[in-house]
N, C-alpha and C positions, 0 to 999 in steps of 0.2 A: 504492499499499499504506498509506504514513504517513497519507493520509487516511483511509483504512478504520479505523487502529487509532485514530486519535484520534476519528473516527464511534463505535466500541465501548467506549471509554473513557468517551465523555461521556454515551452511553444507558445504560453501566453504574452512572456517577456517579447522571447522574438518577431513575435506580430504585434506590437504595440508603440510603434512608433507613427507618430504622426496619425491616428484616430482618433477623431471627435466621438465622444463617451455621447451615447443614448440612453440615458440613464431612466428608469421606466420605463422605457417600451419593454415589448414581447413579443416572442416569437412559438408558435406550434408546430410539431415535427414529430411528422408519425415516421419511424423507422422500422427496417429490417435488418441493421445493418450489429455487427456483433456489439456485446456490451462493454466488452474492450476500449472498440475503438469508440463507441460514444463513448465515455469516461473519458478520452483523452481530448478531441472535438472539441465536446460542448463546452466546460470548463473553460479550455480558451478561447473558445468564440466568443463567451460571454466576457470575460475580459478583456478582451478585444474591444467590445461592442459597447455595454453597458447592456447589451441583451439578455433578458430574463429569459429561457427556452425552458418549454414543458416538454419536454421528450416523451413517445406514448411509442409504444417499440410491440411486437406482432410477428410473425411470418409475415412474407414479402403480399402472399394471398389477404391477409386477416387484414394488414392494412392498407393495401389499394381496394379495398370491397370499402371500410371504412370508409376511404376518399369520396370513392364512387355514390353513396346513399349518404355522405353530407350534401356531393354538387349537384344531387338529382331533388334531395327534396327542397335546396336553396337554404339551409344551414350549414353552413361551413364557418367551422370551428380552426381548423388545420390550415399552416399555411404552406409547410413542405412535405414534401413527399419523398424517403432517400431510401429506395429500395429499386431491384433488377434492375437489371441493363433495359434498354432499346425496344428490341424484341417481344421481351416480353410484355411491355405496356404499348404495343401500339394498338392495339383494337381501344383503348381507351386515352388517347389523346386529350378529346373533347373533356379532359378534366379538369387538363393544366394550362396556362396561361406562356406564350413564348418569351422566352428572356435569351439573351444572348450576353453573358459574362464579360467585363472590361477585360476581363483575361484572356479572351476569348482566342487571338490569335498566338500565343504560349504556347498552348495548346500542342501535342501532336497533331497532325491532319490528320487521320484516320479517327481522331478526337475533338476536332473541332465541329463548332455549331453553324449551319449554311445561314442561318440568319431566316430559318423556318420554324428551329427546333422548336420545341417547348424541351426537348430533356436537356441537360449540360452534366458530363461524365466527370465523377468527383475522381475517379481511381480504377483502377483495370484490376480484374482478376484474372488470372488464367481455371481454365477445368482442372479435375485433376484428378485420382484417388487417389483412396488413402489403402494404409494395406497394415493388418495386423503382423509386422512380423516372426513372431512367434509361431504364431497359427500358420504360417504358410510354412515357418520349416518345419513343421508338424507334418502339413499336409503335404511335404516333399513339393512344393512347386512353385515358381520365380511368376509375379507379375511386373512384365515392362509394359506390355501395351492393352489395348480391347481385343485382339483376339486369343488374349491370356486367357483372360475373362469365360469363355467355352469350356477350360481345362473340364473334366467331368468331377474333379477333387473340387470344385467351388463350386458344385451344385447345393443350392440350399446354404450357401455362405456370403455372397452378395447382398450388398446393399444400395438403396436407391430412396429419395422422395418420390412425390407423385410427379410427373412432369407437366401434367397438366394443372399443376394447382402452386409447383413451388419454381419458383425463378432459374436455382440450382441446376434443377433436374431438367429441367427442359433447356437449359444451357447443353448440358451432358446431350441429352438426345439429337442436339442437332451439332456439336462438334463430330460423335459417334455417325453419324450419318456424314457427314463431310471425307469424316479421316476413312470410312470403310466404302468410299465408292461416288457419295452423293446425295443431296436431301428426294433426291426423281429415282436412286438407280437400287431395282429392284435386290440386287446383293445385298446394296445397307440394310434395305429395312426386313429382310431373312434376318440381318448379324439381329438387330435389334429384338425379331422375334425367338430368334435362337437365347440368346438372351434374357431378358424378361420373363419367360417360360420356359425354354427350355432350360435354364438354372435355376429356377424356382426365385427370381430375387425378390428378397424382402421390400415391403414399398413402405414404410417408415413415415410419421406423422408429422416431419417437416426434418429441414437438411440438417437443424442442429442433433437431428437419432443417430443421421448417418454417422458421422464422424467421431461421435460420442458411443458410439456402438461398436466401430470399431476399435475404437481405444481398450473404450471396457471388454473387448474381446468376446462380444456378443455374435459380430461379422469380421473376415477376415478379408473384404477386399469391400471400401464405399465409393461409392459415387460424387463428388462432391467438389467441391473448390479451395481455392489453395491456402486465404488468409487463415480459417479456425485451423487449422491442419498445421500447419508451419506455428500457431503460435502455442498449440499442442508439447511439436517437440521444443520449443522454444523455452516450454515452462518447465522443459525437464522429463518429458515422458520418450522413456527409450526402446518401446515395444510396437513404432506405429513410425512409417516411411509414404514419407511423397512418392508419388509415380505421375510421372509426366507422362502419357501416352506415346511410344516411340510412332505410332503411324501420326500424330501432330496433334497440338493441342492451341483450342483457340482463345483468345486474350481480351476480355469483353470489357468495357467497364459497367458501375456501380452510376445509376443515373440521381441526380437530383430534380426534384420536377417541381415549378410554383403552383400551387394550387388552384383552377381558375375561381374569380369572385371571393381572395386571399383576404382579410381584413386588415393583415400587415404584411403590405405588398412588396415595399422599400425595405425592410427588415430582410424580409426573404430573398431578396435579391442582394444582400449583404450579405447572407448566409454562402450565399453561391457561389460570390466571388471572394468570400477568406477562403471557403476550403478546392480552388479552384488558383490563388497565387502562391508567388515564391514559396514563403517562407513557410505556409502549410505545407504543400508538397513536398518539398525539400526532407524537413522534419518529420512528416511522417512514413516519407520512402526509406527515409535514412536510421530512421529507429521502433519501427513500428513493421508488422507482417500486410503492409498495406506497398502496392505499385502506384506510384502517379501516371501520368497521364499528361504533364510538360514534356517539351519539348526532348529534352534532357533525360535521359535513366537516370534517380540519382539510386544509390545501392548500401546496400548494407552486406552483414555478416552472417546470416543466420538465410535470407535469398536466396536462391538460385539464378543467377544471372540471367539474362532472356538469351544471351548469346550460347548457352548451354541448354535452353529448349529450343524442341524442334514446333517453331509455330504457324499454323495455317489458316487463315484470313476468310474469316465469316461471309457470306451477302448476307450484309442485314436486311437488302431492298427485298429479296426473294422472301427471308427468314422472315421479315416483316408482314407480306404481301402475303402469307398463306401460311403464320400462325396458328390458326382454326383448324387448318385439316391436317396442320403435322399432330396438332392434339390431338382431334379426334382418330386420327389414325395408329397413334398411337394408344391411345384409348381401348380401343378395337382390338387391340393387340393384347391388351392386357386382363381386360375381359374372361381371356382362356387360360388363365392364370390360376 
């Protein structure tokens, strides 16, 4: 706890220069981000701006549903939605306001706002597998990529959240389709069927149950995202390993959206600008398990450098246009489980 408080103070002081405080102002954020990240970012933002944040957390599906309900009923209490990638949110663009951050030009080209987007990338996360090394040793198998998941020894020992409601699970679906042949490739969809049905993949209540389940020895492999897995290792876990699929890993951003008809719009804009600022991006990337989205890659000792990961690039336009179709298709497959 002392280390966390020192870290928050350091980030707050780093970001304080030349900022006029807005005492008494508020900001409401619905977030599906992990608690550790929230506990670093929010106090630092409050210290920089004087804006008091009310944070409400839940799964990606839960917080999005809350935003949708508020906008549709006209009773909007939330200002910022901080969860999921753009493809997962594409069908709900009408819930958000377009805003281009003052930091936009400094972002990596693939993460820049074209001026029409209601989402801004806060940081990015590769899709990964988390494996329980003790269990894999007992089973006598290795897992280095998607193809390895079809080994008979792993039947009933793989976990995933529901691709229809979890952003991390949906990102894994599109990643494996792309890596195994393509979004419309029959062989790639046969792989999805062989994995979920043939390997009897356990569908968990949410993304956190995946990596926690692998860490606790309930599953040998989990399909998830990088940040919480690396955090477990950083905190001392010795029985798990993060695997970046040899077939290729998609590098996806976590999006911040300003909710339509938000009461504290200017404060919401200030939060977006804060998250994309050089000081915040550098400090988070160098000291946490989040990857920055600014032009320069900032590094730390616990993260695998991007140069050591085989990156493949998602066709966001395709995925956005076919999100419902992709979800329906995987749901049809999972009905046979």
